[in-house]
C-alpha positions as MATLAB code, in Angstrom:
seq = 'MTDLDQTTTRRDITDALFTALERRHEVLDAIVEADDRAAAVDAIAELLGKSHLGAEAILGMSFYQLTKDRRRAIQAELEDLNSALTFTLAERPASSGDTLDLRPFSPSEDADLFRVRTDDQGSAGDGSGAPAGDLDAEIAAAAHRVDDEEAVWLVAVEEGAKVGLVMAELHDGEVDVRIWISPDHRKKGLGMAALRKSRSDMAAYFPGVPMVVRAPSS';
ca = [
       2.044    5.728    7.923;
       2.539    8.154    5.322;
      -0.022   10.997    4.050;
      -0.132    9.039    0.506;
      -0.206    5.673    2.457;
      -3.172    7.079    4.806;
      -5.331    8.492    1.844;
      -4.851    5.502   -0.457;
      -5.920    3.191    2.319;
      -8.960    5.205    2.724;
      -9.929    5.629   -0.702;
      -9.808    1.743   -0.923;
     -12.231    1.374    1.966;
     -14.686    3.937    1.050;
     -15.001    2.720   -2.802;
     -15.404   -0.793   -1.250;
     -18.122    0.606    0.937;
     -20.388    2.561   -1.708;
     -19.934   -0.473   -4.092;
     -20.993   -2.671   -1.755;
     -24.124   -0.270   -0.918;
     -25.094   -0.250   -4.641;
     -24.609   -3.759   -4.749;
     -26.015   -4.689   -1.146;
     -28.317   -7.407   -2.087;
     -25.560   -9.570   -3.346;
     -23.320   -8.804   -0.453;
     -25.821   -9.966    1.586;
     -26.516  -13.030   -0.314;
     -22.376  -14.022   -0.168;
     -22.372  -13.332    3.783;
     -25.054  -15.320    4.337;
     -23.729  -18.107    2.229;
     -20.226  -17.948    3.709;
     -19.017  -20.659    6.509;
     -17.382  -18.271    8.608;
     -15.745  -14.674    8.741;
     -12.762  -15.659    6.521;
     -14.884  -17.085    3.886;
     -16.937  -14.257    4.083;
     -14.013  -11.573    3.440;
     -12.871  -13.658    0.491;
     -16.352  -14.262   -0.857;
     -17.008  -10.100   -0.672;
     -13.694   -9.055   -2.267;
     -14.268  -11.634   -5.224;
     -17.983  -10.625   -5.727;
     -16.940   -6.908   -6.230;
     -13.440   -7.040   -7.191;
     -11.951   -5.025   -3.936;
      -9.202   -5.559   -1.718;
      -9.637   -7.942    1.325;
      -9.140   -4.873    3.434;
     -12.273   -3.228    2.003;
     -13.932   -6.274    2.266;
     -13.175   -6.784    5.925;
     -14.672   -3.401    6.106;
     -17.797   -4.080    4.252;
     -18.645   -7.106    6.994;
     -17.935   -4.739    9.796;
     -20.533   -2.035    8.416;
     -23.229   -1.059   10.654;
     -26.934   -0.830    9.506;
     -27.106    2.692   10.077;
     -24.730    2.971    6.940;
     -27.224    1.515    4.678;
     -29.598    4.829    5.466;
     -29.789    7.356    2.067;
     -27.734   10.105    3.879;
     -25.023    7.802    5.095;
     -24.576    6.467    1.409;
     -24.737   10.133    0.399;
     -21.795   10.907    2.587;
     -19.880    7.950    1.601;
     -20.116    8.878   -1.934;
     -19.023   12.574   -1.195;
     -16.129   10.888    0.802;
     -15.174    8.705   -2.056;
     -15.230   11.896   -4.340;
     -12.835   14.024   -2.824;
     -10.725   11.267   -2.127;
     -10.569   10.188   -5.810;
      -9.543   13.873   -6.729;
      -6.809   13.604   -4.071;
      -5.172   10.531   -5.894;
      -3.930    9.878   -9.506;
      -4.661    6.098   -9.453;
      -7.300    3.893   -8.679;
      -6.787    0.082   -7.274;
      -7.959   -1.103  -10.536;
      -4.833    0.641  -12.474;
      -2.677   -0.831   -9.695;
      -4.301   -3.839   -8.042;
      -1.004   -4.738   -6.186;
      -1.252   -1.520   -3.900;
      -3.788   -3.718   -1.786;
      -0.943   -6.110   -0.604;
      -3.272   -8.967   -0.792;
      -0.772  -10.392   -3.170;
       2.439   -9.281   -1.643;
       4.725  -11.221    0.716;
       7.562  -10.060    2.700;
      10.419  -12.715    3.512;
      13.873  -12.027    5.119;
      16.980  -11.272    2.860;
      18.980  -14.113    2.045;
      22.761  -13.506    1.503;
      22.883  -16.354   -0.813;
      19.676  -16.657   -2.455;
      19.040  -12.524   -3.181;
      22.402  -11.372   -4.088;
      21.224  -11.277   -7.690;
      18.312   -8.540   -6.490;
      20.656   -6.806   -4.402;
      22.526   -5.994   -7.472;
      20.036   -5.020   -9.724;
      19.054   -2.480   -6.707;
      22.761   -1.452   -6.315;
      22.857   -0.969  -10.383;
      19.736    1.076  -10.384;
      20.372    3.240   -7.239;
      23.920    3.356   -7.311;
      24.169    3.758   -3.598;
      25.286    1.848   -0.631;
      22.957   -0.729    1.046;
      23.186    0.802    4.498;
      21.214    3.952    3.730;
      24.321    6.197    4.051;
      23.760    7.838    1.142;
      27.736    6.746    0.027;
      28.440    5.630   -3.429;
      27.823    1.599   -3.566;
      30.883   -0.767   -2.837;
      31.897   -4.546   -3.072;
      28.466   -6.178   -3.101;
      29.669   -8.996   -1.325;
      30.974   -6.759    1.406;
      27.885   -4.718    1.690;
      25.628   -7.873    2.207;
      28.365   -9.385    4.848;
      27.954   -5.959    6.697;
      24.087   -6.220    6.670;
      24.064   -9.805    7.606;
      26.267   -8.530   10.656;
      23.606   -5.338   11.232;
      20.741   -7.713   11.315;
      22.534  -10.378   13.374;
      22.925   -7.464   15.956;
      19.243   -6.366   15.744;
      20.339   -3.320   13.947;
      18.771   -3.615   10.845;
      15.965   -5.525    8.610;
      16.458   -6.465    5.298;
      13.228   -8.008    3.541;
      12.675   -9.385    0.229;
       9.134   -8.409   -1.598;
       7.406  -11.475   -3.545;
       4.560  -11.044   -5.645;
       3.124  -14.175   -7.012;
       6.430  -15.942   -7.005;
       8.711  -13.280   -8.168;
      11.575  -11.128   -6.310;
      10.157   -7.800   -7.044;
      12.074   -5.430   -4.246;
      13.573   -4.788   -1.055;
      12.725   -3.334    2.002;
      15.503   -2.112    4.231;
      15.524   -0.768    7.551;
      18.290    0.424    9.587;
      18.327    1.514   13.089;
      19.876    5.137   13.530;
      19.358    7.511   16.375;
      16.551    5.954   17.697;
      14.582    5.864   14.671;
      14.061    3.136   12.134;
      14.841    4.441    8.608;
      12.763    2.645    5.790;
      13.484    2.115    1.954;
      11.437    0.702   -0.233;
      13.036   -0.314   -3.595;
      10.762   -1.815   -6.275;
      12.750   -2.988   -9.075;
      12.066   -1.085  -12.481;
      10.359   -4.201  -14.235;
       7.629   -4.191  -11.654;
       7.150   -0.261  -10.901;
       3.742    1.636  -11.551;
       1.707   -1.267  -10.385;
       1.538   -0.044   -6.676;
       3.948   -2.574   -5.179;
       5.856    0.128   -3.454;
       2.600    1.376   -1.382;
       1.977   -2.377   -0.790;
       5.436   -3.289    0.536;
       5.024   -0.169    2.361;
       1.930   -1.343    4.299;
       3.355   -4.924    4.891;
       6.137   -3.770    6.481;
       4.779   -1.817    9.330;
       3.793   -5.043   10.934;
       7.189   -6.101   10.284;
       8.966   -3.686   11.719;
       6.794   -2.928   14.621;
       8.071   -6.923   15.637;
      11.390   -6.470   14.998;
      11.911   -2.869   16.437;
       9.067   -2.474   18.981;
       8.266    1.057   20.124;
      10.609    2.694   17.860;
       9.212    5.338   15.443;
       9.584    4.574   11.392;
      10.557    7.023    8.926;
      10.134    6.195    5.636;
      12.954    7.759    3.266;
      11.608    8.390   -0.240;
      10.333    5.110   -1.185;
      11.647    4.208   -4.955;
       8.787    2.694   -6.254;
];
């Protein structure tokens, strides 16, 4: 996880906790009315307008965090985190990852997206930094690397629209991960969301291998 990813995640959680403490009576009512844990998380997220990650943190709060000193500590932490980041979840709602999905790249269905990425980046898709080559040949080579478990290409999908790519290549015992978001969908937090979502996928595809993020283009 990058430093920015850690800071953003912590700020989302702290912001959710602080808001929940300010509206603790409404939050308690929402929890009491929920049928189960999943329903409680959904209800809290909708009530407060926070991410599901933040809602999970709220549901896991200990009673001692309701005391005045802990509320002041949470507020102070939130102020520190706000000063460290230039955007909020409200400004980049997609950064929570709640509405983003990742699926495997399809050579036949997603060639158009790879073409947009290549036109935008001007480099090969294998992460070598070499100039872009023939698109069909690059896609075929990528499919071969995926079959050999040396690469994983994923398509980022937001509300049914293909918005970017997560491209991971195994090199020298590390997984180089590159995040690319289409120019039409940038400045919404989708790069951060794709990075968050991809961590579990990379751990499943490359168990025990360190993940290195190479300058996300988001």
